N, C-alpha and C positions, 0 to 999 in steps of 0.2 A: 506494499499499499505507501508505502516510503517513496520508494522509486517509482512510484506514476504519479505521485503529488509532485518531486521531481520534475518530472519529465513533464506535469501540466505549469509549472511554476518556470522552468528553464523555455517553454514553446511562448510563454505570454511575453517573454524578457528579450525573446529574440527575435519574436515578428519583425520585421521592416512593415513601418507606418507607409500609408501613402501621400503624396508629395504633399497636398493638402495638411495629412498632421493631425486629422477630425475624424479618418471611420478607418476604420483595421480591413485589408483587403478581403473579398469572401474569402476564399480559403482557407485564412487563418482564423476566421471566426467562424467559418464550417469544422476544423479540426480543432479550436477549443472548445467551443460549445457540445462536440461529442466526447471529446474528453472529461467536460464535466457532466454529463449521464453517467461516466465510468463512478462516479462518485458519489450517484443515487444508490443507497439501500435499497429501493423500492421499485429499482428499474426493471428486472427481470419481471415480478408483478404485473406492475405498468405497462410493459411491449408487447409481451406475449412470447411470439416466437422469433419477433424481429423489431427492429428500434426505428419506426416510421418517422420520418420529417415530413412534414409538411411546409411548406414555405409560403405566405398568407400574405397577397397584393392585391395594391387594389388597379380591377381590372380596368381599361380604360387611358389610365395615368401612364404614360410614355417612360417614363423616370421610374415609376413601382414596376413597371413591366419588364424596364431594363437589369432593373437591380434582383427581379423574381427569375430572370434566364441565369445572369451573372453566377445569382446564388443557388440554384438549383444545379447549375454545372458544377459548381464548387463543392457541395455537398457530395453527388454524385463521385468525382475525382478519390476525394478524401475517403468515401465508401467505398472504391475497389481496394483499398492498403488495409484500412482501420475496419474492426470489430469494435463492437462497443459491449464489455461482460461477455463476449463470446456467444453474442446477436451479428447477425449481419443486419444492416443500413438500408432502407427504400429510402426514399424522396420522393413527391410529389408538391405541384404546385396548386396552391388554393385560392380562387377570387374570392374576397373577399367581399359579400353582400349585404348582409345584416346579421346578426348575433346569432339568431336561432337557423339560418342556412349555415352559416358555418359548424356549430353545436353539431349539427346535422352530420355534415363532410368530415370532420374531425372522427366520429363516432363511427360512422363508417368506413371509414381509413384504417382503424386502428393506429391513430396516429400518437407517439410518446412526446416528439416535441412539436411545438408550431413555431417558428420562427416568422415574425413579424414585421411586415414593413413599415418603414417610417411615417411614409405619407397616411397609416391609417392610427397616426399618432391618436386624433381626437375620437375612434373608435375603442382606444387598447384598453380601457375599462372595463369595456362588454366584451372584449375578445378575452383579455382575461379571465374575465365570471364565465365565459364557453367554454375556456378551456381547463378550467380547475373541474368545474363539473363531468370532466369526463376524464379527468388525472390524464389531464397533458401540461406539461412542463411547459409554458408561455417564456418565447425568447428574441432579441432583436441586439445590433449594435450600436443601442445609442442612449446615453441615460436618461433622455426625454420619456422613452417608453418605459424604463424598469421605473422611473418616476412614476410613473402614469397607471402603476398597476401589474407590470409582467413581471417575471420571476427571478429572470437572467438578464443581464447584458455584459457582452465583449465589446469594452472602447478604449481606442485610444487616450494613453493620459500620461502628461508628462514623457511626452518620448516613450513609451511602451506598452503592451496592452497591459489591460485591465480587468478585472473579474468584477461586476457587480451583482449583488444578487437582492433581491426584494425577501426576504425571509418567509411574510407570512403568506404571501405570493404562492412561491413554494410550496411548504407546505399543503395550502388548497390545493396547488395541483395534484400530488400525494405524494409529492418527493421527499426522501428524507437524505439530506444532503451531510455528508462525515463533516466530523465536524474539522477533520482538514484543510476539507476545500475552503471550509469558511472561515479559517484564519488564515488565507491567502487574498481571502475577497475583500471588498467595500460591501458593510452594508448600506440597502437605501431601504429607504420609508418612502411610499405613497401617501 
């Protein structure tokens, strides 16, 4: 377990940041989020036979659709080399219409992690609640989304990658995050 934690901390510290310095590249977000899932003691109960990542985006928003494409590709690329707690990783794109539709799609797809595009910041509280009702951990690459109620964020901070955890939201989503992961994370409250 300590070796895995060291790997997460090392990966976070060495992740090269985009020129803007505000956002981690999609591949690095995918890698770090899958590593975070390995620290969820309830993962196998929540995931079943595979870890399914739902990339939730706003249809019709060009920037959101571009980020969806990049993130789906990143999660698929990382999943070719990485398993989480011995489980394979599947990825699907989920267009957001409303909370009820999202809830039905998360349940039908047996999602384990919902990566939510920042274009949906106004809907983040509803999305977080819908995800939590189905034992889905919600995540993003921005502080604003974690402050709005999502469970986990991987962000650029001080020139390196950092983990943000909204512990209340993570617990509502059925996750039981290991104390070792929480020790290297910044706690955020919504």
